[in-house]
C-alpha positions as a LaTeX table, in Angstrom:
\begin{tabular}{lrrr}
\hline
Residue & $x$ (\AA) & $y$ (\AA) & $z$ (\AA) \\
\hline
Met1 & $-6.64$ & $-78.55$ & $-2.26$ \\
Arg2 & $-2.60$ & $-76.30$ & $-3.32$ \\
Thr3 & $-0.44$ & $-78.07$ & $-5.21$ \\
Ala4 & 2.90 & $-76.46$ & $-4.70$ \\
Phe5 & 2.78 & $-75.05$ & $-8.27$ \\
His6 & 0.23 & $-72.68$ & $-7.70$ \\
Ile7 & 1.39 & $-71.26$ & $-4.59$ \\
Arg8 & 4.22 & $-70.45$ & $-6.51$ \\
Phe9 & 2.69 & $-69.12$ & $-9.44$ \\
Gln10 & 1.04 & $-66.80$ & $-7.66$ \\
Gly11 & 3.84 & $-65.89$ & $-5.70$ \\
Ala12 & 5.60 & $-64.70$ & $-9.55$ \\
Ala13 & 2.62 & $-62.95$ & $-11.10$ \\
Ala14 & 2.15 & $-61.18$ & $-7.81$ \\
Arg15 & 5.44 & $-59.93$ & $-7.93$ \\
Ala16 & 5.43 & $-58.81$ & $-10.90$ \\
Ala17 & 1.95 & $-56.82$ & $-11.33$ \\
Phe18 & 1.60 & $-53.43$ & $-9.54$ \\
Thr19 & $-0.58$ & $-53.15$ & $-6.47$ \\
Met20 & $-3.98$ & $-50.65$ & $-6.47$ \\
Ile21 & $-1.41$ & $-48.19$ & $-4.30$ \\
Glu22 & 1.17 & $-47.80$ & $-7.25$ \\
Leu23 & $-1.34$ & $-46.90$ & $-9.41$ \\
Val24 & $-2.99$ & $-44.30$ & $-7.36$ \\
Val25 & 0.85 & $-43.12$ & $-6.88$ \\
Ala26 & 1.93 & $-43.24$ & $-10.48$ \\
Val27 & $-1.63$ & $-41.25$ & $-11.58$ \\
Met28 & $-1.50$ & $-38.72$ & $-8.99$ \\
Leu29 & 2.18 & $-37.82$ & $-10.13$ \\
Val30 & 1.28 & $-37.44$ & $-13.49$ \\
Ser31 & $-1.71$ & $-35.36$ & $-12.78$ \\
Val32 & 0.45 & $-33.22$ & $-11.04$ \\
Met33 & 3.51 & $-32.98$ & $-13.62$ \\
Met34 & 0.09 & $-31.60$ & $-16.23$ \\
Phe35 & $-0.96$ & $-29.02$ & $-13.43$ \\
Val36 & 2.56 & $-27.77$ & $-13.86$ \\
Ala37 & 3.38 & $-27.51$ & $-16.92$ \\
Val38 & 0.15 & $-27.19$ & $-19.15$ \\
Pro39 & $-0.48$ & $-23.18$ & $-16.98$ \\
Arg40 & 2.90 & $-22.29$ & $-18.46$ \\
Phe41 & 2.45 & $-23.92$ & $-21.86$ \\
Met42 & $-0.31$ & $-22.28$ & $-22.36$ \\
Ala43 & 0.98 & $-18.78$ & $-20.90$ \\
Ser44 & 3.74 & $-18.82$ & $-23.17$ \\
Lys45 & 1.22 & $-19.66$ & $-26.30$ \\
Lys46 & $-0.56$ & $-15.90$ & $-25.65$ \\
Gly47 & $-1.37$ & $-14.80$ & $-28.93$ \\
Pro48 & $-0.70$ & $-10.94$ & $-29.97$ \\
Met49 & $-4.04$ & $-8.83$ & $-28.65$ \\
Ala50 & $-3.38$ & $-10.91$ & $-25.32$ \\
Glu51 & $-0.37$ & $-9.54$ & $-25.11$ \\
Ala52 & $-1.27$ & $-6.21$ & $-25.94$ \\
Leu53 & $-3.73$ & $-6.44$ & $-23.77$ \\
Glu54 & $-1.80$ & $-7.19$ & $-20.77$ \\
Val55 & 0.74 & $-4.62$ & $-21.47$ \\
Met56 & $-1.81$ & $-2.15$ & $-21.30$ \\
Glu57 & $-3.16$ & $-3.70$ & $-18.09$ \\
Ser58 & 0.26 & $-3.88$ & $-16.84$ \\
Ala59 & 1.04 & $-0.37$ & $-16.80$ \\
Cys60 & $-2.09$ & 1.06 & $-15.83$ \\
Asn61 & $-1.90$ & $-0.96$ & $-13.12$ \\
Glu62 & 2.02 & 0.19 & $-12.53$ \\
Ala63 & 1.23 & 3.99 & $-12.39$ \\
Arg64 & $-1.89$ & 4.12 & $-10.49$ \\
Ala65 & 0.14 & 1.86 & $-7.93$ \\
Arg66 & 3.08 & 3.96 & $-7.79$ \\
Ala67 & 1.82 & 6.93 & $-8.31$ \\
Ile68 & $-0.90$ & 6.97 & $-4.76$ \\
Met69 & 2.82 & 4.60 & $-2.74$ \\
Gly70 & 5.02 & 7.69 & $-4.02$ \\
Asn71 & 2.52 & 10.00 & $-3.27$ \\
Arg72 & 3.32 & 11.60 & $-6.77$ \\
Pro73 & 1.35 & 11.96 & $-10.32$ \\
Met74 & 2.70 & 9.38 & $-13.30$ \\
Gln75 & 1.26 & 8.75 & $-16.38$ \\
Val76 & 1.23 & 5.69 & $-18.61$ \\
Val77 & 2.74 & 7.27 & $-21.87$ \\
Leu78 & 1.65 & 5.79 & $-25.40$ \\
Tyr79 & 3.48 & 5.86 & $-28.55$ \\
Gly80 & 1.68 & 5.73 & $-31.66$ \\
Ala81 & 3.80 & 4.21 & $-34.09$ \\
Glu82 & 6.48 & 2.33 & $-32.34$ \\
Gly83 & 3.91 & 0.97 & $-29.47$ \\
Arg84 & 5.76 & 1.73 & $-26.89$ \\
Val85 & 4.01 & 1.80 & $-23.96$ \\
Leu86 & 5.74 & 3.48 & $-20.44$ \\
Val87 & 5.48 & 4.38 & $-16.58$ \\
Glu88 & 6.74 & 7.88 & $-16.08$ \\
Pro89 & 6.29 & 10.66 & $-13.81$ \\
Ala90 & 3.55 & 13.42 & $-14.26$ \\
Pro91 & 4.97 & 16.58 & $-15.00$ \\
Glu92 & 4.70 & 19.26 & $-12.98$ \\
Gly93 & 1.76 & 21.69 & $-13.70$ \\
Val94 & 2.00 & 23.34 & $-17.47$ \\
Met95 & 5.43 & 23.77 & $-17.85$ \\
Gly96 & 7.91 & 21.57 & $-19.49$ \\
Ala97 & 4.70 & 19.78 & $-21.32$ \\
Thr98 & 3.21 & 19.20 & $-24.35$ \\
Asn99 & $-0.42$ & 18.45 & $-24.28$ \\
Gly100 & $-0.07$ & 16.37 & $-20.51$ \\
Val101 & 3.36 & 14.44 & $-22.05$ \\
Ser102 & 6.55 & 15.22 & $-19.96$ \\
Met103 & 9.94 & 16.56 & $-22.76$ \\
Ala104 & 11.78 & 13.70 & $-22.09$ \\
Ser105 & 8.51 & 12.09 & $-23.22$ \\
Phe106 & 9.73 & 13.68 & $-26.92$ \\
Asp107 & 13.51 & 13.33 & $-26.28$ \\
Arg108 & 12.48 & 9.26 & $-26.35$ \\
Leu109 & 10.81 & 10.02 & $-29.17$ \\
Arg110 & 12.89 & 11.41 & $-31.20$ \\
Asp111 & 15.66 & 9.63 & $-30.00$ \\
Ser112 & 15.57 & 6.12 & $-29.01$ \\
Glu113 & 18.87 & 5.52 & $-27.90$ \\
Ser114 & 18.51 & 8.06 & $-24.95$ \\
Met115 & 16.81 & 5.69 & $-22.55$ \\
Ser116 & 20.13 & 3.89 & $-21.69$ \\
Ser117 & 21.57 & 6.62 & $-19.72$ \\
Gly118 & 21.47 & 10.02 & $-18.38$ \\
Pro119 & 17.43 & 11.33 & $-17.31$ \\
Leu120 & 16.24 & 10.07 & $-19.58$ \\
Ala121 & 16.73 & 6.53 & $-17.35$ \\
Lys122 & 14.62 & 3.44 & $-18.40$ \\
Pro123 & 10.88 & 3.62 & $-17.08$ \\
Pro124 & 9.26 & 2.19 & $-13.81$ \\
Tyr125 & 7.70 & 0.33 & $-16.65$ \\
His126 & 8.18 & $-0.52$ & $-20.73$ \\
Gly127 & 6.23 & $-2.05$ & $-22.27$ \\
Gln128 & 5.75 & $-2.96$ & $-26.38$ \\
Leu129 & 2.81 & $-3.62$ & $-27.98$ \\
Asn130 & 2.93 & $-6.60$ & $-30.81$ \\
Asp131 & 2.79 & $-5.26$ & $-33.95$ \\
Asp132 & 0.09 & $-6.63$ & $-34.99$ \\
Val133 & $-2.28$ & $-4.77$ & $-32.80$ \\
Ala134 & $-3.32$ & $-1.37$ & $-33.46$ \\
Phe135 & $-5.29$ & 1.32 & $-31.56$ \\
Arg136 & $-8.61$ & 2.26 & $-33.91$ \\
Ser137 & $-9.63$ & 4.88 & $-31.29$ \\
Leu138 & $-7.85$ & 6.23 & $-28.54$ \\
Leu139 & $-10.04$ & 9.07 & $-26.51$ \\
Val140 & $-8.74$ & 10.77 & $-23.15$ \\
Asn141 & $-10.21$ & 13.26 & $-21.28$ \\
Gly142 & $-12.98$ & 13.21 & $-24.45$ \\
Gln143 & $-9.99$ & 14.35 & $-27.25$ \\
Asn144 & $-8.79$ & 11.84 & $-30.01$ \\
Met145 & $-5.33$ & 11.18 & $-29.56$ \\
Met146 & $-4.78$ & 9.93 & $-32.67$ \\
Ser147 & $-3.17$ & 12.23 & $-34.35$ \\
Ser148 & $-1.24$ & 12.41 & $-32.15$ \\
Pro149 & 2.81 & 10.85 & $-31.72$ \\
Leu150 & 2.24 & 10.57 & $-28.44$ \\
Ala151 & $-0.55$ & 10.24 & $-25.97$ \\
Ala152 & $-0.43$ & 10.49 & $-21.74$ \\
Ile153 & $-2.73$ & 9.11 & $-19.38$ \\
Arg154 & $-2.65$ & 10.39 & $-15.68$ \\
Phe155 & $-2.63$ & 8.35 & $-12.64$ \\
Phe156 & $-2.98$ & 10.73 & $-9.03$ \\
Pro157 & $-2.39$ & 9.94 & $-5.56$ \\
Asn158 & $-5.38$ & 9.78 & $-4.87$ \\
Gly159 & $-6.55$ & 6.63 & $-6.76$ \\
Thr160 & $-8.22$ & 8.73 & $-10.14$ \\
Ser161 & $-6.79$ & 8.87 & $-13.74$ \\
Asp162 & $-7.41$ & 10.76 & $-16.99$ \\
Ala163 & $-10.37$ & 9.69 & $-18.38$ \\
Met164 & $-9.36$ & 7.00 & $-21.88$ \\
Thr165 & $-11.36$ & 4.87 & $-23.36$ \\
Ala166 & $-10.07$ & 3.44 & $-26.44$ \\
Glu167 & $-10.34$ & 0.26 & $-28.92$ \\
Leu168 & $-7.88$ & $-2.07$ & $-29.65$ \\
Ser169 & $-7.87$ & $-4.18$ & $-33.25$ \\
Trp170 & $-5.83$ & $-7.58$ & $-34.29$ \\
Leu171 & $-4.77$ & $-6.74$ & $-37.62$ \\
Lys172 & $-4.15$ & $-9.97$ & $-39.00$ \\
Gly173 & $-7.20$ & $-11.76$ & $-37.37$ \\
Gly174 & $-8.95$ & $-8.41$ & $-38.35$ \\
Leu175 & $-12.42$ & $-9.77$ & $-36.00$ \\
Glu176 & $-10.70$ & $-9.09$ & $-32.19$ \\
Val177 & $-11.56$ & $-5.84$ & $-31.40$ \\
Lys178 & $-11.37$ & $-5.32$ & $-27.63$ \\
Gln179 & $-12.92$ & $-1.48$ & $-26.29$ \\
Leu180 & $-10.68$ & $-0.18$ & $-23.09$ \\
Ile181 & $-11.97$ & 2.23 & $-20.78$ \\
Leu182 & $-9.88$ & 3.43 & $-17.62$ \\
Glu183 & $-12.47$ & 4.99 & $-15.02$ \\
Val184 & $-12.15$ & 7.67 & $-13.86$ \\
Ile185 & $-12.25$ & 7.55 & $-10.16$ \\
Thr186 & $-11.18$ & 3.94 & $-9.68$ \\
Ala187 & $-8.74$ & 4.01 & $-12.80$ \\
Arg188 & $-8.68$ & 0.71 & $-13.28$ \\
Leu189 & $-9.18$ & $-0.48$ & $-16.58$ \\
Ser190 & $-11.72$ & $-3.19$ & $-17.66$ \\
Ile191 & $-11.82$ & $-4.77$ & $-21.19$ \\
Glu192 & $-14.65$ & $-5.73$ & $-23.02$ \\
Asp193 & $-15.77$ & $-7.69$ & $-26.28$ \\
Leu194 & $-16.32$ & $-5.11$ & $-29.29$ \\
Arg195 & $-15.66$ & $-8.91$ & $-31.33$ \\
\hline
\end{tabular}
C-alpha cells in the first residue's frame, strides 16, 4: 500500500540524486580534460637529455628537408663550447669553407651579435643544447671533431648526408648516455641508449 508520504519522499530523493547518465557524462568530461592536460604537462617537464635529443633531431630533419626541397646542400653546424645548433646552406665547393664549415659560421662564432642583421641573419633553424648535456665524442665522416670549435654535417638534395656518430652525455646525471648515428644513405638520425 502506498501512502502520500511515501510517494513524496521518493520524488524528493529522486530529484536530489544524480542519474546514471549524468554521472557517465561527468566522468567522460573529466577524462577528456585529463587526456588534453596530461600530455602538455608531461611535455613541459622534459629533461635536459630529452631537450638535447629533440634539438639534434629537429636540426637534422630540417636540414634534410630543406636540402631536398630547395635542391641545395644544407648543413647542420654544431658550435662546440656554446652548444648552439644551426641549419644553414652548405658552402659551394671548397672556396670560402674551412673543414666544411662556411665562413659565415666562423663569423657567427666570433660575433654572436652578428646573427641579428645582415648576411648572417638568423638561419632557418636555430637550437640550443642544454648546458647540462655535452658531447662525449663526435665523428663526422670518420674525423674526430671534438677538438674543433665548429663541426658541420652536410645534407644533400638526393636525400643523403655525411656520416655522423656522436655520444651525448648528461653531465649531472652521468648515467644517461645516448648514441646518435646519422645514416649516410637515408640521412635519418637514430638514437640508442648506451647507459
